[in-house]
N, CA, C and O atoms as a MOPAC input file, in Angstrom:
PM7 MOZYME 1SCF
protein

 N     31.72700 1   -35.23000 1   -42.91500 1
 C     31.06500 1   -35.30500 1   -44.32300 1
 C     29.60500 1   -34.70900 1   -44.22100 1
 O     28.91000 1   -34.94700 1   -43.23300 1
 N     29.21900 1   -34.03300 1   -45.12700 1
 C     27.96000 1   -33.11700 1   -45.36000 1
 C     27.06200 1   -34.41100 1   -45.87800 1
 O     27.45300 1   -35.17800 1   -46.75800 1
 N     25.86000 1   -34.51900 1   -45.22400 1
 C     24.93800 1   -35.61800 1   -45.71100 1
 C     23.62000 1   -34.66800 1   -46.48000 1
 O     22.86400 1   -33.89000 1   -45.89800 1
 N     23.63000 1   -34.98900 1   -47.85900 1
 C     22.38900 1   -34.26900 1   -48.33800 1
 C     21.20700 1   -35.04900 1   -48.30600 1
 O     21.21500 1   -36.27500 1   -48.41100 1
 N     20.06400 1   -34.27000 1   -48.14700 1
 C     18.93900 1   -34.83200 1   -48.15300 1
 C     18.52200 1   -35.43100 1   -49.19600 1
 O     18.55400 1   -34.89900 1   -50.30500 1
 N     17.98000 1   -36.87400 1   -48.93400 1
 C     17.29500 1   -37.86000 1   -49.86200 1
 C     16.10200 1   -37.69100 1   -50.21400 1
 O     15.34300 1   -37.11900 1   -49.43200 1
 N     15.64600 1   -38.13200 1   -51.44700 1
 C     14.38700 1   -38.01300 1   -51.91500 1
 C     13.41600 1   -38.92600 1   -51.25500 1
 O     13.77000 1   -40.10200 1   -51.17300 1
 N     12.18000 1   -38.57800 1   -50.73700 1
 C     11.14100 1   -39.48700 1   -49.99300 1
 C     10.91700 1   -40.62400 1   -51.10000 1
 O     10.94500 1   -40.40300 1   -52.31100 1
 N     10.67300 1   -41.97100 1   -50.46000 1
 C     10.58000 1   -43.08400 1   -51.06700 1
 C      9.05900 1   -43.43000 1   -50.97200 1
 O      8.56400 1   -44.20400 1   -51.79200 1
 N      8.32000 1   -42.86700 1   -49.98700 1
 C      6.95200 1   -43.10800 1   -49.88900 1
 C      6.16400 1   -41.75100 1   -49.97000 1
 O      6.57400 1   -40.69400 1   -49.48900 1
 N      5.06900 1   -41.90800 1   -50.59200 1
 C      4.19400 1   -40.65000 1   -50.81600 1
 C      3.99000 1   -39.71500 1   -49.76000 1
 O      4.00100 1   -38.49500 1   -49.92700 1
 N      3.77200 1   -40.39100 1   -48.48300 1
 C      3.39000 1   -39.20700 1   -47.32000 1
 C      4.78400 1   -39.27800 1   -46.33500 1
 O      4.75900 1   -38.88200 1   -45.16900 1
 N      5.84800 1   -39.77200 1   -46.90000 1
 C      7.12600 1   -39.82500 1   -46.01500 1
 C      7.60400 1   -38.18800 1   -45.80300 1
 O      7.97600 1   -37.76800 1   -44.70800 1
 N      7.53900 1   -37.44100 1   -46.88900 1
 C      7.77000 1   -36.01400 1   -47.12800 1
 C      7.13200 1   -35.12700 1   -45.97500 1
 O      7.78700 1   -34.32100 1   -45.31500 1
 N      6.09700 1   -35.31300 1   -45.84900 1
 C      5.06800 1   -34.61200 1   -44.91800 1
 C      5.46200 1   -35.08400 1   -43.36500 1
 O      5.51900 1   -34.17600 1   -42.53600 1
 N      5.67400 1   -36.13300 1   -43.02000 1
 C      6.27700 1   -36.49800 1   -41.81100 1
 C      7.56800 1   -35.89700 1   -41.26900 1
 O      7.72600 1   -35.52600 1   -40.10600 1
 N      8.52000 1   -35.84100 1   -42.29600 1
 C      9.71300 1   -35.26200 1   -41.98700 1
 C      9.73800 1   -33.84700 1   -41.95400 1
 O     10.58700 1   -33.26800 1   -41.27700 1
 N      8.85700 1   -33.20500 1   -42.64500 1
 C      8.89700 1   -31.80100 1   -42.83200 1
 C      8.81400 1   -30.78600 1   -41.72100 1
 O      9.16100 1   -29.62100 1   -41.91500 1
 N      8.30800 1   -31.26100 1   -40.42100 1
 C      8.01900 1   -30.46300 1   -39.30900 1
 C      7.21600 1   -29.17500 1   -39.54100 1
 O      6.03700 1   -29.18700 1   -39.89600 1
 N      7.88700 1   -28.13200 1   -39.33200 1
 C      7.43800 1   -26.76400 1   -39.61800 1
 C      6.61200 1   -26.70300 1   -40.92900 1
 O      5.47900 1   -26.22500 1   -40.94900 1
 N      7.19800 1   -27.18300 1   -41.96200 1
 C      6.50200 1   -27.29000 1   -43.08300 1
 C      5.09300 1   -27.85500 1   -43.36900 1
 O      4.22900 1   -27.32200 1   -44.06600 1
 N      5.00700 1   -29.17200 1   -42.62600 1
 C      3.83900 1   -29.72500 1   -42.59800 1
 C      2.62900 1   -29.22600 1   -41.65200 1
 O      1.44900 1   -29.53700 1   -41.81300 1
 N      3.16000 1   -28.36800 1   -40.60500 1
 C      2.37700 1   -27.29600 1   -39.93800 1
 C      1.37900 1   -26.52700 1   -40.83700 1
 O      0.14900 1   -26.56200 1   -40.85700 1
 N      2.33300 1   -25.77100 1   -41.62800 1
 C      1.79200 1   -24.60900 1   -42.50700 1
 C      1.04000 1   -25.34600 1   -43.71000 1
 O      0.08300 1   -24.79900 1   -44.25800 1
 N      1.43200 1   -26.41900 1   -44.04700 1
 C      0.44800 1   -27.24600 1   -45.12000 1
 C     -0.94600 1   -27.56300 1   -44.59600 1
 O     -1.90800 1   -27.60300 1   -45.36300 1
 N     -1.07400 1   -27.82800 1   -43.07000 1
 C     -2.04600 1   -28.15500 1   -42.65500 1
 C     -2.90300 1   -26.71300 1   -42.46100 1
 O     -4.09000 1   -26.54700 1   -42.74100 1
 N     -2.12200 1   -25.88400 1   -41.99500 1
 C     -2.78400 1   -24.63000 1   -41.48400 1
 C     -3.37100 1   -23.80400 1   -42.70500 1
 O     -4.24300 1   -22.94600 1   -42.57000 1
 N     -2.80400 1   -24.15600 1   -43.89200 1
 C     -3.30700 1   -23.42800 1   -44.99000 1
 C     -4.69600 1   -23.87600 1   -45.64300 1
 O     -5.34100 1   -23.16700 1   -46.41500 1
 N     -5.07300 1   -25.19900 1   -45.20800 1
 C     -6.12600 1   -25.76800 1   -45.58900 1
 C     -7.00700 1   -25.84200 1   -44.44100 1
 O     -8.02000 1   -26.52500 1   -44.59200 1
 N     -6.80200 1   -25.20500 1   -43.18200 1
 C     -7.80100 1   -25.13600 1   -42.03800 1
 C     -8.57000 1   -23.85800 1   -42.05900 1
 O     -8.39200 1   -22.85500 1   -42.75100 1
 N     -9.49300 1   -24.12400 1   -41.11600 1
 C    -10.46300 1   -22.85500 1   -40.88000 1
 C     -9.67500 1   -22.05800 1   -39.71600 1
 O    -10.03100 1   -20.91400 1   -39.43400 1
 N     -8.78200 1   -22.57300 1   -39.15800 1
 C     -8.04100 1   -21.54500 1   -38.40200 1
 C     -7.39100 1   -20.50400 1   -39.10800 1
 O     -7.20600 1   -19.42700 1   -38.54300 1
 N     -6.96600 1   -20.71900 1   -40.44500 1
 C     -6.57100 1   -19.59700 1   -41.41500 1
 C     -7.74400 1   -18.73400 1   -41.51000 1
 O     -7.55500 1   -17.53900 1   -41.28600 1
 N     -9.17700 1   -19.21000 1   -41.86600 1
 C    -10.12300 1   -18.21800 1   -41.89400 1
 C    -10.16100 1   -17.41200 1   -40.52200 1
 O    -10.33100 1   -16.19300 1   -40.55400 1
 N    -10.02500 1   -17.99200 1   -39.48900 1
 C    -10.35600 1   -17.16700 1   -38.41200 1
 C     -9.05400 1   -16.28500 1   -38.10600 1
 O     -9.31800 1   -15.21500 1   -37.55800 1
 N     -7.94200 1   -16.48600 1   -38.30900 1
 C     -6.50500 1   -15.63100 1   -38.34000 1
 C     -6.80100 1   -14.44200 1   -39.24300 1
 O     -6.75600 1   -13.28200 1   -38.83500 1
 N     -7.11000 1   -14.79500 1   -40.51200 1
 C     -7.47900 1   -13.56900 1   -41.50900 1
 C     -8.43900 1   -12.93300 1   -41.12200 1
 O     -8.25400 1   -11.71900 1   -41.03800 1
 N     -9.54300 1   -13.36500 1   -40.81300 1
 C    -10.47300 1   -12.62600 1   -40.12300 1
 C    -10.46300 1   -11.62700 1   -39.13100 1
 O    -11.09100 1   -10.56900 1   -39.17000 1
 N     -9.58000 1   -12.09500 1   -38.08200 1
 C     -9.06500 1   -11.11400 1   -37.08100 1
 C     -8.07200 1   -10.23000 1   -37.53600 1
 O     -8.02300 1    -9.11700 1   -37.01200 1
 N     -7.20000 1   -10.55500 1   -38.49600 1
 C     -6.46900 1    -9.40900 1   -39.00800 1
 C     -7.28200 1    -8.27100 1   -39.91600 1
 O     -7.00300 1    -7.07200 1   -39.96300 1
 N     -8.17600 1    -8.83600 1   -40.50500 1
 C     -9.23900 1    -8.02500 1   -41.40000 1
 C     -9.94200 1    -6.88900 1   -40.44300 1
 O    -10.16700 1    -5.70400 1   -40.69000 1
 N    -10.20800 1    -7.66000 1   -39.26900 1
 C    -11.08800 1    -6.86200 1   -38.42000 1
 C    -10.29500 1    -5.48500 1   -37.57100 1
 O    -10.79300 1    -4.38700 1   -37.32400 1
 N     -9.00000 1    -5.95500 1   -37.26500 1
 C     -7.82800 1    -5.21700 1   -36.96600 1
 C     -7.66700 1    -4.09900 1   -37.67200 1
 O     -7.59800 1    -2.95600 1   -37.21900 1
 N     -7.59300 1    -4.51400 1   -39.04000 1
 C     -7.14500 1    -3.50200 1   -40.10800 1
 C     -8.16100 1    -2.57100 1   -40.30200 1
 O     -7.89500 1    -1.38200 1   -40.47300 1
 N     -9.32600 1    -3.00800 1   -40.29200 1
 C    -10.49700 1    -2.09400 1   -40.66000 1
 C    -10.69200 1    -1.06400 1   -39.49700 1
 O    -10.94200 1     0.12200 1   -39.71300 1
 N    -10.55400 1    -1.62400 1   -38.20700 1
 C    -10.78900 1    -0.85200 1   -36.91700 1
 C     -9.71400 1     0.30200 1   -36.97200 1
 O     -9.93300 1     1.49100 1   -36.74000 1
 N     -8.55600 1    -0.25000 1   -37.31000 1
 C     -7.36000 1     0.84700 1   -37.24900 1
 C     -7.59600 1     2.06000 1   -38.28800 1
 O     -7.29000 1     3.23500 1   -38.08300 1
 N     -8.20100 1     1.53500 1   -39.43900 1
 C     -8.69300 1     2.52900 1   -40.67300 1
 C     -9.49300 1     3.18700 1   -40.11300 1
 O     -9.17000 1     4.36800 1   -39.99200 1
 N    -10.70000 1     2.82000 1   -39.59200 1
 C    -11.62900 1     3.56700 1   -39.04600 1
 C    -11.22400 1     4.65600 1   -37.92700 1
 O    -11.66300 1     5.80600 1   -37.87800 1
 N    -10.34300 1     4.09500 1   -37.07800 1
 C    -10.06400 1     5.07600 1   -35.92200 1
 C     -9.22900 1     6.30200 1   -36.43200 1
 O     -9.41700 1     7.46200 1   -36.06400 1
 N     -8.23000 1     5.86500 1   -37.37900 1
 C     -7.13800 1     6.78900 1   -37.85200 1
 C     -7.64200 1     7.66400 1   -39.02700 1
 O     -7.48900 1     8.88500 1   -39.05400 1
 N     -8.21800 1     6.98500 1   -39.93800 1
 C     -8.51100 1     7.71200 1   -41.12200 1
 C    -10.10300 1     8.17000 1   -41.36800 1
 O    -10.49500 1     9.12600 1   -42.03600 1
 N    -10.91500 1     7.17400 1   -40.60600 1
 C    -12.33400 1     7.13900 1   -41.05100 1
 C    -13.20800 1     8.30500 1   -41.09200 1
 O    -12.60600 1     9.37800 1   -41.14000 1
 N    -14.36600 1     8.35100 1   -41.08700 1
 C    -15.35600 1     9.52900 1   -41.17000 1
 C    -15.70100 1    10.14000 1   -39.92700 1
 O    -16.31000 1     9.55000 1   -39.03400 1
 N    -15.28100 1    11.41200 1   -39.86600 1
 C    -15.35800 1    12.06600 1   -38.62600 1
 C    -16.91200 1    12.70300 1   -38.67600 1
 O    -17.24700 1    13.23600 1   -37.61700 1
 N    -17.82900 1    12.72400 1   -39.66900 1
 C    -19.02800 1    13.33300 1   -39.55900 1
 C    -20.13000 1    12.25000 1   -39.25400 1
 O    -21.24200 1    12.60100 1   -38.85900 1
 N    -19.81800 1    10.99900 1   -39.43400 1
 C    -20.94000 1     9.89500 1   -38.92600 1
 C    -21.67900 1     9.87900 1   -40.14900 1
 O    -22.76800 1     9.32700 1   -39.98900 1
 N    -21.49200 1    10.26100 1   -41.24400 1
 C    -22.31700 1    10.19100 1   -42.48900 1
 C    -21.74900 1     9.05500 1   -43.26700 1
 O    -22.48600 1     8.69400 1   -44.18400 1
 N    -20.55600 1     8.35200 1   -43.13600 1
 C    -19.88900 1     7.20500 1   -43.78200 1
 C    -20.61500 1     5.95600 1   -43.05300 1
 O    -20.57600 1     5.95000 1   -41.82200 1
 N    -21.20300 1     5.01200 1   -43.64600 1
 C    -21.58800 1     3.89500 1   -43.09800 1
 C    -20.80100 1     3.03200 1   -42.75600 1
 O    -21.21500 1     2.24500 1   -41.90400 1
 N    -19.59100 1     2.87600 1   -43.20200 1
 C    -18.64200 1     1.79500 1   -42.82500 1
 C    -17.58500 1     2.21500 1   -41.77700 1
 O    -17.16600 1     1.55700 1   -40.82500 1
 N    -17.24600 1     3.47800 1   -42.17700 1
 C    -16.06000 1     3.86600 1   -41.14800 1
 C    -16.43100 1     4.99900 1   -40.24800 1
 O    -15.59600 1     5.74000 1   -39.72900 1
 N    -18.05600 1     5.12700 1   -40.04500 1
 C    -18.30900 1     5.96000 1   -38.98200 1
 C    -18.15200 1     5.41300 1   -37.44200 1
 O    -18.00600 1     6.07900 1   -36.41800 1
 N    -18.22100 1     4.09700 1   -37.59200 1
 C    -18.01200 1     3.43300 1   -36.09200 1
 C    -16.83800 1     2.33200 1   -36.29000 1
 O    -16.60600 1     1.67900 1   -37.30800 1
 N    -16.31300 1     2.30700 1   -35.33100 1
 C    -15.08500 1     1.24700 1   -35.38400 1
 C    -15.82400 1    -0.07100 1   -35.48500 1
 O    -15.41300 1    -0.90700 1   -36.29000 1
 N    -16.85100 1    -0.31500 1   -34.75100 1
 C    -17.31600 1    -1.66200 1   -34.61800 1
 C    -18.00000 1    -2.16200 1   -35.82300 1
 O    -18.02100 1    -3.37200 1   -36.05100 1
 N    -18.58500 1    -1.27100 1   -36.64500 1
 C    -19.04200 1    -1.55400 1   -37.99600 1
 C    -17.91900 1    -1.92200 1   -38.71600 1
 O    -17.91800 1    -3.00100 1   -39.30900 1
 N    -16.81300 1    -1.06500 1   -38.75700 1
 C    -15.74400 1    -1.41100 1   -39.68100 1
 C    -15.11900 1    -2.71100 1   -39.38900 1
 O    -14.63300 1    -3.39800 1   -40.28800 1
 N    -15.12200 1    -3.05800 1   -38.17800 1
 C    -14.45100 1    -4.27800 1   -37.47000 1
 C    -15.11100 1    -5.32800 1   -38.31600 1
 O    -14.54300 1    -6.12200 1   -39.06600 1
 N    -16.49200 1    -5.20300 1   -38.06400 1
 C    -17.38300 1    -6.39900 1   -38.33900 1
 C    -17.15700 1    -6.66300 1   -39.99400 1
 O    -17.09900 1    -7.78500 1   -40.49900 1
 N    -17.06300 1    -5.62500 1   -40.59100 1
 C    -17.06500 1    -5.39300 1   -42.11900 1
 C    -15.81100 1    -6.05100 1   -42.54000 1
 O    -15.81000 1    -6.92900 1   -43.40300 1
 N    -14.69700 1    -5.62100 1   -41.91700 1
 C    -13.20600 1    -6.28200 1   -42.03300 1
 C    -13.07600 1    -7.60500 1   -41.77900 1
 O    -12.29900 1    -8.31200 1   -42.42000 1
 N    -13.91000 1    -8.09200 1   -40.71600 1
 C    -13.90400 1    -9.59300 1   -40.41500 1
 C    -14.47800 1   -10.37900 1   -41.18400 1
 O    -14.12200 1   -11.54600 1   -41.34800 1
 N    -15.55300 1    -9.76500 1   -41.81800 1
 C    -16.36400 1   -10.80700 1   -42.95000 1
 C    -15.47400 1   -10.85900 1   -44.18500 1
 O    -15.23000 1   -11.91500 1   -44.76900 1
 N    -14.93900 1    -9.51600 1   -44.60500 1
 C    -14.07800 1    -9.61800 1   -45.85500 1
 C    -12.88200 1   -10.58200 1   -45.73200 1
 O    -12.50700 1   -11.38800 1   -46.58300 1
 N    -12.37500 1   -10.36000 1   -44.56600 1
 C    -11.07600 1   -11.40700 1   -44.11600 1
 C    -11.37100 1   -12.76000 1   -44.16100 1
 O    -10.55000 1   -13.58000 1   -44.57200 1
 N    -12.71700 1   -13.12200 1   -43.68500 1
 C    -13.19200 1   -14.49600 1   -43.48900 1
 C    -13.40800 1   -15.03000 1   -44.95400 1
 O    -13.09200 1   -16.18400 1   -45.24300 1
 N    -13.95700 1   -14.16100 1   -45.87400 1
 C    -14.09600 1   -14.56600 1   -47.08200 1
 C    -12.80000 1   -14.72900 1   -48.00500 1
 O    -12.65500 1   -15.49500 1   -48.95800 1
 N    -11.98600 1   -13.89800 1   -47.52200 1
 C    -10.61600 1   -13.90000 1   -48.41200 1
 C     -9.83900 1   -15.03500 1   -47.84800 1
 O     -9.12000 1   -15.62700 1   -48.65300 1
 N     -9.84700 1   -15.45400 1   -46.60500 1
 C     -9.09700 1   -16.53700 1   -46.05800 1
 C     -9.76300 1   -17.98600 1   -45.99300 1
 O     -9.19500 1   -18.92100 1   -45.43000 1
 N    -10.85300 1   -18.09000 1   -46.53300 1
 C    -11.68400 1   -19.34200 1   -46.71100 1
 C    -10.78500 1   -20.27500 1   -47.45000 1
 O    -10.28600 1   -19.89700 1   -48.51000 1
 N    -10.51600 1   -21.56600 1   -46.93400 1
 C     -9.65200 1   -22.39900 1   -47.66400 1
 C    -10.33000 1   -23.06400 1   -49.02300 1
 O    -11.49500 1   -23.45800 1   -49.07400 1
 N     -9.52100 1   -23.10600 1   -49.95100 1
 C     -9.96400 1   -23.76200 1   -51.05500 1
 C    -10.25700 1   -25.18800 1   -51.02100 1
 O     -9.65200 1   -25.91700 1   -50.23500 1
 N    -11.17900 1   -25.65600 1   -51.84900 1
 C    -11.32600 1   -26.94400 1   -52.04600 1
 C    -10.41300 1   -27.92000 1   -52.55900 1
 O     -9.92300 1   -27.82100 1   -53.68400 1
 N    -10.13600 1   -28.98400 1   -51.66300 1
 C     -8.92500 1   -30.02400 1   -52.19200 1
 C     -9.02900 1   -30.59800 1   -53.46000 1
 O    -10.16300 1   -30.94300 1   -53.79300 1
 N     -8.17800 1   -30.77100 1   -54.19300 1
 C     -8.35600 1   -31.31300 1   -55.76000 1
 C     -8.16500 1   -32.47600 1   -55.69200 1
 O     -8.22700 1   -33.17200 1   -56.70500 1

């Protein structure tokens, strides 16, 4: 016989049983998310500067991979900053 999941009877019971869902709920509110998205932004900006960037050196953001990475990390960090809890 197939057992259907029951509704949680206590307010915090669902988060304890969720397993991976509880991890993602904590991760989405943590500063680890900020660091992860900042690293992804730095990697994306470095890739853009390397493959597409300015070859003459006159473009301030894409003329150097390091500057583009720093800018991408800052933008990623701001975009990934956790929102305030309500």
